C-alpha positions in Angstrom: 18.2 5.3 -18.5 16.0 6.7 -15.7 17.7 9.1 -13.6 17.0 9.8 -10.0 17.1 13.9 -9.7 17.0 15.8 -6.4 15.9 19.0 -5.3 16.4 20.1 -1.6 16.3 23.2 0.0 16.1 24.3 3.9 14.4 27.7 4.5 14.6 29.8 7.7 11.0 30.5 8.4 11.3 31.8 12.3 8.4 33.8 13.0 9.3 37.6 14.6 8.9 37.9 18.3 5.3 38.2 20.2 3.7 35.1 19.0 2.3 32.6 21.6 4.3 29.3 21.4 2.6 26.1 21.6 3.7 22.9 23.3 3.0 23.2 26.8 0.1 24.2 28.6 1.7 25.9 31.0 3.1 28.1 29.0 1.2 31.4 28.4 3.5 34.3 27.5 4.6 35.1 23.9 7.6 34.5 22.4 10.8 37.1 22.9 13.2 35.9 20.4 14.5 32.8 18.5 17.6 30.1 19.9 17.8 29.1 16.7 15.9 29.1 13.4 12.5 27.3 12.6 12.9 25.1 9.0 10.7 24.5 6.6 12.9 21.6 4.2 12.2 20.2 1.4 13.6 17.2 -0.3 12.0 16.5 -3.7 12.6 12.9 -5.4 11.5 12.7 -8.7 12.1 11.9 -12.4 12.1 13.6 -16.1 8.8 11.7 -16.4 7.3 11.1 -12.9 6.3 13.7 -10.5 7.6 11.3 -7.0 7.6 12.4 -3.7 8.4 15.9 -2.3 8.7 15.8 1.7 8.4 19.4 3.3 9.0 19.0 6.8 8.4 21.8 9.3 9.4 22.6 12.8 6.0 22.9 13.9 4.0 21.2 17.0 1.9 19.9 14.3 0.4 21.0 11.0 -3.4 20.5 11.0 -5.5 20.0 8.2 -5.8 23.2 6.8 -2.3 24.2 7.1 -0.7 20.8 5.6 -3.9 22.2 2.6 -1.8 25.4 1.9 1.8 23.6 2.2 1.1 21.1 0.0 -0.3 23.2 -2.1 2.3 26.1 -2.5 4.7 22.8 -2.5 3.3 21.5 -4.9 3.1 24.9 -7.3 6.9 25.2 -6.5 7.6 22.3 -8.1 5.0 22.0 -10.3 3.1 18.6 -9.4 0.2 17.5 -8.1 -0.3 18.6 -4.3 -1.3 14.8 -3.6 2.7 14.4 -4.1 3.7 16.3 -1.2 3.9 14.8 2.1 3.7 17.7 4.9 5.3 16.6 8.5 5.8 18.3 11.8 9.1 17.6 14.0 6.9 18.2 17.0 9.0 20.4 18.3 7.6 22.1 21.3 8.9 25.7 21.2 7.4 27.1 17.8 4.4 29.0 17.6 1.1 27.8 17.7 -0.2 30.6 15.1 1.2 28.6 12.4 -1.9 25.4 13.0 -3.9 27.1 15.1 -5.8 24.9 18.3 -4.5 21.1 18.0 -6.4 19.7 20.7 -8.9 21.7 23.8 -5.4 21.1 26.1 -4.1 23.8 24.6 -6.2 26.9 23.1 -5.0 28.8 20.3 -6.1 30.4 16.8 -4.1 30.3 13.5 -2.7 33.7 12.4 -3.3 34.5 9.3 -0.4 36.6 8.4 2.0 33.9 9.8 0.6 31.5 7.7 0.6 33.6 4.2 4.3 34.5 5.2 4.8 30.1 5.4 2.7 29.5 2.6 4.4 32.4 0.3 8.1 31.3 1.2 7.1 27.9 0.2 5.6 28.8 -2.8 8.3 30.5 -4.1 11.5 28.3 -3.9 13.1 28.0 -6.4 13.4 23.8 -6.8 16.3 23.0 -9.3 16.6 19.2 -9.9 20.0 17.8 -9.8 21.4 13.8 -10.9 21.5 11.7 -7.1 21.9 8.3 -6.4 19.9 6.9 -3.5 20.9 4.7 -0.7 19.6 3.5 2.8 20.6 2.8 6.1 19.6 2.2 10.0 21.7 3.0 12.8 20.9 2.6 16.7 21.0 5.7 18.4 21.7 5.5 22.1 21.0 8.5 24.9 19.1 11.0 23.0 15.7 9.4 24.3 13.7 6.5 25.7 10.3 5.6 26.8 9.0 8.2 29.1 7.1 6.3 31.5 9.7 4.0 32.1 13.2 4.1 30.6 13.3 0.4 29.9 9.9 0.7 28.2 9.3 0.2 24.6 11.2 2.8 21.9 12.5 2.4 18.8 16.2 3.5 19.3 17.1 3.3 15.7 17.5 6.4 12.8 16.5 6.1 9.4 19.0 7.5 6.7 17.6 8.4 3.5 21.2 9.2 1.9 21.0 11.2 -1.8 24.4 11.6 -3.7 25.8 13.8 -6.0 27.3 11.7 -9.1 30.6 12.9 -7.9 30.1 11.5 -4.5 29.2 13.8 -2.5 26.4 14.0 0.4 23.3 16.5 -1.1 20.8 15.8 1.3 19.5 13.3 3.9 16.1 12.4 4.9 16.2 11.2 8.1 13.3 9.4 10.8 13.6 9.0 14.7 11.4 8.9 17.3 11.8 10.8 20.2 9.5 14.3 21.9 12.1 17.3 21.1 11.4 18.6 24.0 14.6 20.2 25.5 13.3 23.2 26.1 10.5 23.4 28.6 8.0 25.4 29.8 10.1 28.1 30.5 11.3 28.8 27.4 9.6 31.9 25.5 12.6 31.9 22.1 11.4 29.6 19.1 13.8 26.9 18.9 13.6 23.2 16.9 15.5 21.7 19.7 17.7 18.8 19.3 16.5 18.2 15.1 17.5 21.3 14.7 20.8 21.0 16.1 21.3 17.2 14.5 20.6 19.0 10.4 23.1 21.9 11.7 25.5 19.2 12.8 24.8 17.9 9.1 25.0 20.7 7.0 26.3 21.3 4.5 23.8 18.3 3.5 20.3 19.4 3.5 18.3 17.5 6.2 14.6 16.8 6.3 13.9 15.6 9.7 10.7 12.9 10.3 9.5 12.0 13.8 8.8 8.6 13.9 6.7 6.9 16.7 7.2 9.1 19.7 3.8 9.6 21.6 5.8 8.0 24.7 8.8 8.7 24.2 11.2 11.7 25.3 14.4 13.0 26.9 12.7 12.7 30.4 15.8 10.6 31.3 18.3 11.2 29.3 18.5 15.3 29.1 20.9 17.0 31.5 19.5 20.3 31.4 17.1 22.6 29.9 19.4 24.7 27.4 20.9 25.2 24.5 24.2 23.6 25.6 21.6 20.6 25.7 19.9 21.2 22.8 23.5 20.7 21.1 25.0 17.6 22.9 21.3 15.6 22.0 20.7 16.7 18.3 25.1 16.4 18.2 24.7 12.4 19.5 22.2 11.9 17.1 24.3 13.5 14.0 27.3 11.9 15.3 25.5 8.4 14.5 24.3 9.6 11.0 27.8 10.2 10.1 29.1 6.7 11.2 26.4 5.0 8.9 27.0 7.2 6.5 30.6 6.2 6.4 29.6 2.9 5.5 28.2 0.8 2.8 24.4 1.4 2.5 21.2 -0.4 0.7 21.7 0.8 -2.9 18.0 2.2 -4.2 16.9 2.4 -7.7 16.9 5.1 -9.9 13.2 5.8 -10.1 10.9 7.8 -8.2 9.4 7.2 -5.1 5.6 6.4 -5.1 3.0 7.2 -2.9 -0.6 6.0 -2.5 -3.1 7.6 0.1 -6.0 6.3 2.0 -8.7 8.1 4.9 -9.6 6.1 7.6 -12.9 7.1 9.3 -12.4 6.6 13.2 -15.2 6.8 16.0 -14.3 9.2 19.0 -14.5 7.8 22.4 -17.1 8.9 24.5 -15.2 11.0 27.7 -16.2 10.8 31.0 -19.1 13.2 32.3 -17.7 16.7 33.7 -18.3 16.0 36.7 -16.4 12.6 36.8 -13.6 14.4 34.5 -13.5 17.2 37.5 -13.4 14.7 40.5 -10.1 12.9 38.4 -8.5 16.5 38.3 -8.9 16.9 42.2 -7.3 13.3 42.4 -4.1 14.2 40.3 -3.6 17.4 42.2 -3.4 15.7 45.2 -0.6 13.2 44.1 1.4 16.2 41.7 4.6 17.4 44.1 5.9 20.0 41.7 9.5 18.5 41.6 11.3 18.7 38.2 12.5 15.2 38.2 11.3 12.1 36.7 8.7 11.3 38.9 7.5 14.8 39.5 7.1 15.7 35.8 5.3 12.6 35.1 2.6 13.0 37.9 2.8 16.8 37.3 1.5 15.2 33.2 -1.1 13.4 34.4 -2.1 16.4 36.2 -2.4 18.0 32.9 -3.6 15.2 31.5 -6.7 15.2 33.7 -7.1 18.7 33.1 -6.9 18.0 29.8 -10.0 15.3 30.2 -11.9 17.9 31.5 -11.5 20.7 28.7 -12.5 17.6 26.5 -15.6 17.1 28.5 -16.8 20.3 28.4 -16.4 21.3 24.6 -18.8 19.2 21.9 -16.5 16.7 19.9 -17.2 14.9 16.4 -18.4 11.6 17.1 -16.0 10.5 14.2 -12.8 11.9 13.2 -11.3 11.4 9.5 -7.8 10.1 9.3 -5.3 10.4 6.2 -3.2 7.8 5.8 -0.1 7.6 3.0 2.6 4.9 2.3 5.5 6.3 0.1 7.8 3.6 -1.3 10.9 3.5 -2.7 12.6 0.1 -4.0 12.7 -2.4 -0.6 12.1 1.0 1.6 8.5 2.0 2.6 7.4 5.2 4.9 4.0 4.8 6.6 2.6 8.5 7.3 -0.3 8.6 10.3 -1.0 12.3 11.7 -1.2 10.8 15.1 1.4 10.5 17.8 1.5 6.8 17.7 3.1 4.7 21.0 6.4 3.1 20.2 4.6 -0.1 20.8 2.5 0.8 17.9 4.7 1.3 15.5 7.1 -1.9 16.1 4.0 -3.7 15.5 3.5 -2.1 12.3 6.4 -2.5 11.3 7.0 -6.5 12.1 3.2 -6.8 9.8 4.7 -5.1 6.9 5.6 -7.0 4.1 8.1 -4.1 3.2 12.0 -4.9 4.0 12.7 -2.2 5.3 9.1 -0.3 7.5 10.2 3.3 8.4 6.7 4.5 10.6 6.0 8.2 11.1 3.6 10.3 12.7 2.6 14.0 12.7 1.6 14.1 9.1 -0.9 15.4 7.1 -2.8 16.5 10.0 -2.7 15.9 13.8 -5.2 13.9 16.0 -3.0 13.5 18.8 -2.3 10.7 20.8 -2.9 6.9 20.0 -2.1 5.0 23.1 -1.2 1.2 24.4 -3.7 -0.6 26.9 -1.2 0.0 29.5 -1.3 3.8 29.2 -4.8 3.1 29.1 -5.0 1.3 32.3 -2.6 3.6 34.0 -4.3 6.6 33.1 -1.4 8.2 32.1 -1.6 11.5 30.2 -1.6 10.7 27.0 -4.9 8.1 28.0 -6.2 10.5 29.5 -6.7 12.9 26.4 -5.8 10.5 23.3 -9.4 10.6 21.1 -9.6 6.7 20.8 -10.5 3.7 23.0 -8.6 0.6 23.2 -10.7 -1.2 20.1 -10.7 1.7 17.6 -7.0 2.0 18.1 -7.0 -1.7 17.2 -8.7 -0.7 14.2 -6.4 1.8 13.3 -3.5 -0.7 13.2 -5.0 -3.2 11.4 -6.8 -1.1 8.6 -3.7 1.1 8.0 -1.3 -2.4 8.0 -3.4 -4.0 5.5 -2.9 -0.7 3.1 0.2 -0.8 3.9 0.7 -4.4 2.6 -1.6 -4.1 -0.4 
């Protein structure tokens, strides 16, 4: 009989102070310390005969192409499996260092810091991954109050959390692979301390189980309308809310999954980069956005400010040479009835819903920010209204449709 094997660990990879934080163009000062640890979490499911899949989840704004390659090689070496069986995902916290990935978009110039990258990959490569027998089960649960659509409270948002639970033969919860869609932006640009934000608080609340967090289709989802503050107490409240719902789901029955290793398939999509307005037109849009920004720290004020940020970001895109096309790595992981489709972009919620609706798998979870980073993928409404995300996306609406249709075709192959 095949035995499902788990190796799971969570590494504290918090850098020292003095490095630039990522996530907000308005933040220029260097990190002064840590509010809570940044972690690289490994969950590896395999059998004695099959390498299975190793998920490496990192508390970072993104995992760029180079960082993905280096981490996949390091984690593969630690496990003794090919790097092609490693999936590298970012939580998308806006309180991590920019130096791991470097510049993810012209909006926030940054450089890779070799000392930070080497420290991270060395830690991952040196990890001891002892495997033990587990059983796998699946649950999903509705979570209200962590995030909503950030353009309008009643807008599209997948408020379900997906839960892959891994129990020992004796019944103890060993690890959880948890996915949920919402920007980790409890801390704002004024924060100068590293933080995993609410995903880290949710992990801590679910201890001692090892929790790997996967960020969903969160391009237009955030705590903008739900957060009650900006500090550590609010991080704990939001993370605790998610964790409490996960615990409730774990207390009930789940869908038993087969005792076989998960499988992974990969492909690459070549997508055309949209035409950016001229420098003069981009500058005109900045002036118009400046006239509408009021500086208020309320939902409407923050929307106006983000649109100004988007206009400035588009102006930066107009000032640099962009490639004609981008190659996006797409992967599909399946385990029994459950499918995770992984994309290296920030999908809007409606796109995640479309992929789920068109999937032939009984359970489909859409994961972004994985194996690379190529910015926002926006819906028609955002493109027409000139939302922040639409101003800095690399892709127009026809290309977005192509991305979704080709991903669906590969997912259902």
